[in-house]
Structure formats: C-alpha cells, structure tokens
C-alpha positions, 0 to 999 in steps of 0.5 A: 568502570566498564569496557565495551566491544561491538559485535556485528557482521562485517560486509562479507557476513563474517562475525567480528568483535571490535577492539576493546574501548577505552575506560568509559561509561554508557547509558541504555535507552528504553526507546532503542529500536527493536531491529529485524534480524531475520536473514534470507536462506536462514529461518522462517522470516516471520514477524511472529518468531522472536528469534528474528528480532534484536531483543529476542522479543516481538515488538510491543506497543510503543516500540520503534521498529526498524528494518535494515541497519544490521544485516545489509545484503543478508537481511531477509523479507518479513511476513506478518500473519495472524493478528500478531502486530500490536499497536500503536507502534512508536515508529516504523522504518525501512532503512536505506540498506534494506532492499527487501519486502515487509509484507502485511498479509490479510488481517495481520492487524485488527480494527473495526468497521470500514477500518477492519485492518488498522495499523497505527504508528504514533510517529513517522513511517519512513520507507527509505528503501525496500517495499512495504506491502499490504494485502486486501481482504476479499471476503469483506462486503464493504457496504460503504463502497456499494458491496453486498453479501452477494457482490463483495467489494473487499477492503484494504488496510487503514494506516495512521501515522504522524508523518509519511516519508517514502524516499526514492527507491522505496515503495508503499504499495498494494500492487496485485493485492486485490481480487485474484484472477477471474474474481471480483465484481468487475472480473474479466471472466473465466476464459482464455480471451484477453479481458481485463478486470474493471474497477474505476474504469472498465477493463478492455474486452471484446463485447463489453460484458466483463470488466465492469466498473463499481465502487465509490469515486468519493470514498474509494475503498474497493479492491480491484478485480482480476482479469480473465483466465484462471491460469494467466489472468492478473490480480487486481490492485488492493486498497489503502487508506492513509491518514497522515496527521502532518506531511506525506512526502512521496519521492518513491512510489505509493501505489495500488496497481493491478497486475499484468497478465501472466501468459502469451499475448493472446491469453489472459487479461490484466487486473484492474487498479485498486483504491487509494485514499491519502488524507494529509495536512500537506503533500510533497515530493517528486515521486508517483502515486497510482492505481493503474490497471495492468497490461503493458502489451496487447492483452486485455488491459485492466481498468484504472482504479480510484484515488482520493487526495484529501489535504489541508485542514486538521486531522479532525476535519479530514476525518469528518469529511471522510465520514460524511463524504458518501452523502455529498456530490462533487462540486468543481473548484480548482484546488489541487495539491500545490507541492506535488506534480499531479501529473504523477498521480495516475489511474491509467487503464492498462494495455496498448492501443486497441486493447486499453482499459479505461482510466479510473477516477481521481478526486482532489479535495482541500479539507479547510475549504468546505465544498471544494473539490475537483474531480478528474476522470 
C-alpha cells in the first residue's frame, strides 16, 4: 500500500505539499519528460547544469524535453553551449506557460558538412509560447552558398523533426543571429552613415558600394550581413534549415530577420535578412514566415533575405531535391502551398520610403512534381 503527496510551487512561488492521497497504487513511466526547472534570478540558467533539470541529470538521447508546466512566472531562460545536447531527442516542447527563451548558441550540437549544426528530434517540436532561437556560425565557409576562404558566407542550424507546431505567441527564430554589424559579404561598411547590410536584396546606401547581394536563391543557407557603423549597426539574420517529415503548422512566427540599427536616425545601418529552408510534407497555419531586412525608420534599411519552401512528396524526395538543387535552374509553374497564405511569407527590405533595402528572394517548390517551381522576387 502506498500513499502519495504532490510537492510544487504555488502561483505565488510558495512551496506547498498537497494533502495525502487515498490508498492506491501508481506506476512510473520511462517516457516521462525531463523538465527544465531553472529559475530566473537563481542559478546560471545553463542547459549543462544538472541542477536545472527535474531529473537532476542532463537530457539524453530519447528524452522528452519540456520547458514550462512547473515554474510559471519563475521559469528562467535556457542557454545551450558547448556541444552538450545529445541526439536524437524524443520531443521538444515549450509549453503555454513558458514565456522565456531557449537559446541554442553556435555549435551547441554537432553534425557534418552543410549540416554541421544538426538538431534531431524524433517526434514533434511544439512551441506553444516563448522563443526557440538558433545562432549561426560566422566562421563557416559554406561553399554551397558560394562562400570562399576569403569571403565566408557563414551557416546556420539544421533541425529535423517529425512535425513542427508553432502556436500564436510562439516563435522559432534566428533573428539577428547572423553576421554582426560591419561584417559579412554584404556588410554596410565601417562608418557612421546609414548603410544597410545586404544578402538576398541589396541594403540601402548612398552610392551602392556596400550592402551587396550574395548567396543562393535555390538553396538559401547564408547568414545575413550586418549594417554600417561599429557601434550602431544592426546584425544580420541567421539561417535555419527545417526538415519536417509531416506537417509544419505555423500559427506564430518562423523567422530569420535582420536587426534594426541601434542609434539615432542618421547613425548606423540595419542588418540584412538571413536564410530559411522549410521542407515539409504540408504547410498550414495562420502565422508568419519571414527573413526581412531590419530598419523600421529612415535609416539605411537592410536587404531582404532568402526563403525556400519545399513541400509535398516524401521526406526522401525532399532530401534528394535539396541535394541536387544547386545544379538546377528555376522553371516557372504556379504551385504554391494551398493551406498557408503566402502573403505572410516575406523577404521585405527594411526601412522607409527613400531608404529602403531591396526585397530578397522567395522560392516555392512542390517535391512530388519534378521540375515545378515558382520564383517570386
């Protein structure tokens, strides 16, 4: 015979024991989640600290990892460093009461080649609230994007999952996670004039000598470049490649936007949008997908980034298309995702009239129809 009591924090943060249960039995489950219990203002908030996990052990391959559902207001952010994330995880969830950020820094997980930072989740990634962010690697050459040893394009994370669900108020993003200010192949230059960084579209500048375009329209994987000025320039957007076996439902935000400038209206340029590849069986939802340039006011707007949406077919077909896509040229066919408003997929140049960066590139492709593609610039 067993009796049980629950122990938890109440909404006011007070430790509370429940009343003892009636006589009964219980079963423990090996599939129970490992919850993040890091609290803000307490501790280091690092994934690598066992005290920040409900099991007092770091997540291991096969674990269901969950943020929220335990501390509410007292939940802290989580930072992931130094290749200490195993794979594949069984699932990854940011719950509705988790309004913080889970941040994967550069090289928190290790892959190889063009997928040198690879996070694998066997089942679902669900972002019900809060932010899941990924920082790019600016030291990567990224030859498939056109980078060289002297002109590196940088690279971002590849994320594999069986399904992806981002609810309203949730965000999976690499905003400002690309090249820092005044760096990158399309940087705005090291001066105080308002020159935006470039990538898929040219960043705005007076004489068109900075903020140049680069990267691949058919396989967007480069990081966005930073804007001008070593103090006030905005960082470029990062890069994400999402390989989803089933449905990707985006009711919140999926993005790799460039950052706005950080100074007065005449100081600094904004960062360019980064790169997004979303390959999935089907795409649904009412949210937004974007790789916009930064700069909401009359500063030098960043150029838009690059997006590829690859849908339909099988996961194997989509993989094969991505592997060969650099050998192809775009052929026009009106095949776009039918369950998602493509007006919500944006690669807009930042800034206002008179100082806007150029828009970037969007490519939609249906994997089950060979040669089908529609390109919108």
